[in-house]
N, C-alpha and C positions, 0 to 999 in steps of 0.2 A: 580443584580448579583442574578443570576440566580442558587440555592437552590435544592438539591432531598432531599424530603421527605427521614428521615431518621424510619429503620424500627423495632421493638422493637430486642431484640440483641436473636438470637438462641442459643438453646442450645447445648453449647457442646456434641460433638460426639467427638469417639475416633477412629481415622480413623487405615483401618488394615495395616499391613505393609507386606511385601515379600520381598524376597532376589533374585535379580538374580544370575543365576550357575556365576560360579567363569569364568571370562574372562579377560584376559590379565595379570592375578596375584591377583587381590584384588577382593571377593566379595562384592557389590556394595546392602545397602540401599534404598530399592528406594519404595515412597507414591505414587500410581497408583489414578487420579479419574477420573472419563471418563464420560464425555457429550455426550448425541446422540439425534441430537436438534429431531430426529422427532420419538421417543420411549419416553411412556413412564417410569422416573427414581422415586428413593424414596432420598428421600435427601441427603446429611448428609456434613453438617456443621460442619466446626472448624474454630473458632474467636481463634485469636491468637495477644496482643500487640503487637503492632513493636515498639521497639526503633530508632525515627524519630525524626528530627527536620524537621517543616515544615516552608518553606516564601511564602508567597501569590505573586502573580504573576500577567500583567498585566490584561491575561485572565479572567471574570470572572468567582467564579470557581475554579481556576488555580494555583495548590499548586509546589512545586519544593518539595521533598522527599529527607533530606541526611541519608544515614545510619551512626548512630552513631560511629557504631562501626568498617566497613568498610569502611566509606562513599563513597560509590557509593549512582550517584544521581537520581533521577527516577521523570519525571514529571506523576501528575495526576490532572483529575476533579472530582470538586463535595468531597462532604463531611463536613465535620463543622473540630473545631477545636481538637475533637476526632483525635489520633495518629491511631486509627481502620478503620476507618472510612474514607482511605484513596482514595478509589479508587470507582468511578461511578458509583450508579445507573443506572438499563437500559433509565432510564427518562432522568438521565443527556445524557446520551452516547447519544442517540437518541436525543437528541432536534429538534423540530421542530419551527423555528421564524416565532414568530404568527405577526400581521399589529401595536400590542398593543406593543412590542417591543421596535419598534424601532418608538416614534409616529409622529416620524418627516419626518416619507420615507413616501412614499404612494403605495411601491409597496404590490404591493397583497401578500395578506398569501399564505402558501404553497399549492400544489396539493397532493388532498391525495392518498393513498398508491393499488396501488391493484398487484394482483397476474399476472398477465398476462406479458407474459417475452418478450412481444413488447411494455411493456410498456411503458417504456423511450422515447426508438425512437417516438412514437404513441404522446407523453405530449412535447416533442418539440418541433417536426415537425411544425408545426402554427406559437408557437414563432418565431421561426428564420427565417422560411420567411418573416415575417410580419416584421423583421426588427428589433425588439427587444433585450434587452439585456436581461442575461438568466446568472443564474447558476444552471451548471447543478450537480446533483450528485445521485449518486448511489454507491450501494457496488462496491468489485470489480466484475471484469466478466460480468454487465448486460448491454456492452453493447453502454458506452458513448461515443467509437470514431466515431459508425457509428452515435451515438445520434447525434451529430452532423454535419458529413459529407458529408450525407443524403442531408439533404435539401441546406446545401450551397454548396453544388455542382450543386445542382438542380437555387439555386437563380443566379450562375455563371454562367448557362443556358440560364435560362429567359434573362439574361442581354445582354445578344450575341445575342440572336435571336430576342430580339427587338430594337436592335444597342446601346443600355446605355453605354455597356463599353465594352471590350476587352483584351484581356493577350498583356503586355508592358515585355518590357526588366528592368532589374534590379526593376521594379515597382511593387509586387505583387499585387492583389483582396483581397489576405486573409494572414494570417501568421499566424502561430500555434508558441509558445512556449515552447517548456517543456524542465524538470529539470534536463534528462541527454539525452545522444547520443543515446544511446539505445531504449528510447518512441517515440524519435526524427525519430529513423531510421523504427519502429517500422508504425506508422502513415506514415510516406512514405511508407510504403511496400501496407499499407490499400490504403491509392489511385492509387497507382500504379495500384490494383487490380481492381478499380474500370476502371482506364482507360484501361485497355485491356480488361476492358466485352464489351466497346461497350461507354464510357460515355467519350469525345474523351475531356483532360482538362490538364496540362500540369503540374507539381509540382518536388517541389526540398529541401534535405536539405542544411544544414547549420552547421557543427558544430565545436568541437574545435576535433585535433590528426588528421585533411584527410589536405594534402595540399590548404597552402588557393590558390592558381593558379587555379587551377581545379577549385571551386565551386568559385573564382569570375567570370572566365570564364561562366560555364555557368546560371551566372546571368543577360551575357549579353542577352541568350537568350528569348524569349518569357514566362512566367512564368504567373500562374496562382494563385497553392498556394505553399507558405514555410515554411518552418518547420525547427526549429530552438534553438536553448538552448542563453541562455540568456547571456553568454560570447561572444558569437558569433557576435548576432545578437546585442550588443552596438558596436563592432569593426566595421561594415559592416556600421552601421548608421553614425555613426562618424570619419568614412572614408570615409565619401561621395558614398559610394558601392552602397546603398541600398535608393530607395525614397519610401516613402509612400503615395505621392499624393494619386494616386486610388487605395485608402487600403478600402471596405468594412467593413473585420470582422476579428479582432482580436479574438484568442484563446487562455487563459491560461488554457493548461495540469495540472492535478494534481496542481492548486496551493494553497494550501495547502504549499505543498511539497517547489511550489516557494518560496513564502512566509517567510519560515525559512531559507532562504538563508537570510544576512546580506544587501547586496549587487540588491539584486534583486528591491527593491523599488526605485533607480536608474534607471536600467532600466524599469518597470513599467512608471514611469514620462518621460523616453525618450519616449518610443511606445507614450501615449498617446501624447507629444507636438508635436509627428513628425506626427500625422495623421490628415486627416478632422475630424473638429467637429462632423460631422453624421454618424461616423464610429464605429459597431456593435462589442459587446464585450460579450464575452460567457466563461463564467469560469466554467472548472470542476472539479468536483473532486469529488475520496470517501468521505473522511470524510470533517466536514465542522465545524473548531471549532467557539468557537463563537466570537473570535478577529478575526480572517479571515474577516468572514461572516458581523458583524458590518464595519469592516473596508469598505469591499465590498462596502456595501448599503448606507456605506456615502459617498464615489465619485460617486456613482452610484445609485441614488433615486430611479429611474423608474427601477428597474432591476427586472425583476420576478425568481422568486425561484422554481425551479421543481427537484422533490424530486420521487426519486423513493422508492419503499418498501423495498428497503435492506439498503438504509443511517444508517450506524455508527453499521451495523448488520453484523455478520456470514452466510455464507451460508447455505440453510437448510440440501444440506448435506454434512457438516459438520462433522465429529466426531472428540472431541476435549479428548487428554489424558494431561493432570498434571502429571508430574516425578519429586518427591523430591530429588533432587539428594545430599544431605544433608550428607549421610553419619550417620552411628552409633553415637548417642548423645554421647558418652564417645570417639567419635576420632576429632583427632585434626584436624582444621578450620582453610584453607590459601587461595586463590585462586589456588592455584597448588595444594590441593587434591579436590577441586571442580572441576575444568575439568579434572583429572583424571578419578572421578565419572562421569559426564558428557558424556566421551568419554568410558567409559565401556559402559553407557548406552546404545550410539550412539551404538557399535558394536554389543551386544546382539542385538539391534533393527533390525539390517541388515543380523546378521546372520539368527535372525527366523522367520522373515519376508520379505522376498527380496522383491521386487516391483521394474519394468521401469528406474521408475523416482520419486529421492525423491531433495528436495531441504534444503540444510543446513544452518540456517538462523545465523548471528554470528554478535556481535557488532564490533571489529575490526579487522581490514588482522594480526597485528598479530593473533588471533586467527583462522582464515580463513585459515592460512598457517599450524597451530598446527593438524589443523580435516584434512586439505588433506595430513597432514604426513600419520596420524593416519591411513585414512582411506587405503593409500597405498598399509603402509606397511600388514595392515589387508588382501589384494589384494594377499599377496605373499605367505597367505596359502589354496588358490587355489581358490578363491570365485573371478566369472565374472562380474568384477566391473568397473567403467571407471569414475577418477573425472576430473569437468572443473571447474577451478577458475573464479568467476569474480568478482571484485572488482579495485576499482580505483589503486593496487599498480602494474596493470596491462597494458599493452599500450591497446587502442582503436579498433584498427584493431582484437587484440586476442578476447579481449573482447565482441564486436559481433561475432568474429568464435563461439564462446564459447556459447553461448546464441544461434546459430542458429543451433550448430551441436544439444543440449539439446531436445529444440522444435521441431526441425525435426525429428527427428530420430525417427523413428517404433521398435527398436529391439526386441525381448521378451527375449534373451538369457545373457545380458548384462543391470546391472545395473547402471544407470548413478545418480552421483549426482553433483547436483551444489551448491559448498561453495561461500559464497558471503555474504555478507555486505547487508544492504538497498535497493541499487544499483535496487534491484531485483525484490524489495516490490513497485517501481515506476510507477504503469500503464502498467506494464511491461504482454504481455497475454500469460500464458504458459498452452499450453492443454494437457488433459492426466498424469496433476503431480499428483499422489496416494499418497506419504505421501510430509511433512513439517513439519519441525523439529527447532524449537528453541531452537538452540543450546544455548543462548542467550539469557535470559529476556529482551523482550525491554524496551527503559529506559519513554517509552511514550504511552497511551490506540492505539491512533489512528495509532500509528505503528505496535501494536500485530491484527487491522485488517485487515491493510495491510498484512502482512506477511503470517495469516493464509488466506487469501484469493485470496493465487497465487493457493490453492487445491481444488477445487469443486465449479470450474467455470461453469459460464449457467448453462442450465436450464435443470435440472437433473442429476448436476455434486456432485459427489461423491469425497470424499478425507480425509483422516485421517492425524492432528496437533495432535507432538507430543511436547511438553513443559517443557523444564527442565527448573529448578526454584531451586536454594539455600537456605536455609537459611530464612529470612524474606521472600525473593522474592515472597515463596509457600503461602503467606497468601494472598499478592496482585496475585500473577496470579487464585488460589481461588477465590478470589471475583467480577475478568475480566467472569473469565469463568461465575457467578454466574450470570451478568447482562445477559449474549445470553439464559435466561431464563430457565434454564433447570436448576435439580441439578445432585450430580455427587455419585450414584453407584460406591461403589468399588467394580471393577471385579478382577479373578486370573487373572494372569500375560500373562498365553498361550491365552487365552481366547478372549484381549482386544487386543492384538496383530496380528493376523487374518485374 
């Protein structure tokens, strides 16, 4: 088990409090903590003992925390039996497995980091061209899709030119499995952009939510790369519509999310059993929990790990703001009052700092709908905003349409809000997102990294993330922000929202 060294307990500093203006009825007491990666900041640390029950999980160093008062559950990594050490340190969240951590495996140690924006593509090209199985890990927006597609496409072209293989119907040479239809469609879009630029190859996507008949007809055509979600992939294999006899490489995109589905291991085993023994496997992820890493190297002991400089880290261009929406200490505490406080904070942000594109993350569909309604009512006050919902309660066609509208919009006079669950954090690439709002606090540290990773993407990307927290979530959020290297100087509300 890997555990983080504990630092001496810091001195307690009294946080400064500010009142937001009276929005929609009630004033909200909010504590704002600001971290800017690129600035030198005065450190303000507040330690609060948390009333949690702790239950160890299968992952070494992982625990499930259960709030004794509210019953809320959170998964955390690292720490000790001390309730207040629940959030992992930088050393735990940015762990890099060494050869010595798995003595029975022959995989090499992870590659050293670099600041070069093309680092990941450069480091993956050689191993993939050589046919080696790899774990490819780096932060959101680092170009992981290009890192595996470019060398794979070159391999396919070389084999065709040498007469070693060629595209055939119902038998792709590359299979890419993605956890959501939206991510699968994004990978297909990247493939087609290459094909249109003069690199001829055939690609298609098969997911749920679309007509099976059309997809089966497309499978009868020549096919190089098939992108699929696990459920539709399993259906095609079991019904005999798909053969993997020509498979050269299988890619598991966002592999940690794929394995979070209990049914995926069955699909993964089906993939292995149906593929030639010489098949190359590429496992792509923005976060690499230790249990996922151990599971992969146990099945693929010669797998190489290529880790970019941003693994388990937020973008250097990201500014994070922790907003305490607990309200006055004497006020009644309930889920309803917590929602009202967070809603008021969101509406104040909309009014005070309007930007073209904002993503609002909620934990549940019901909360998404409440936020949508609140923003719609606020829109009637004359603000030019448009709300685009994005969650499982919508049919797939509408989700994809909303995602594309949000992604492609260039309007400067309309504020777009993508109100979503974690579907939008699962590998989907959004350019030009100004703000990310964590309306609900994520239950997993890796999901925190994924959510805030929707902004400040790519080289030189900048953006702001606002983390709304209530009660004991404040100390949890503060410690996660702490491990992002910088302290939390308190700023006046108007200055940090502009």
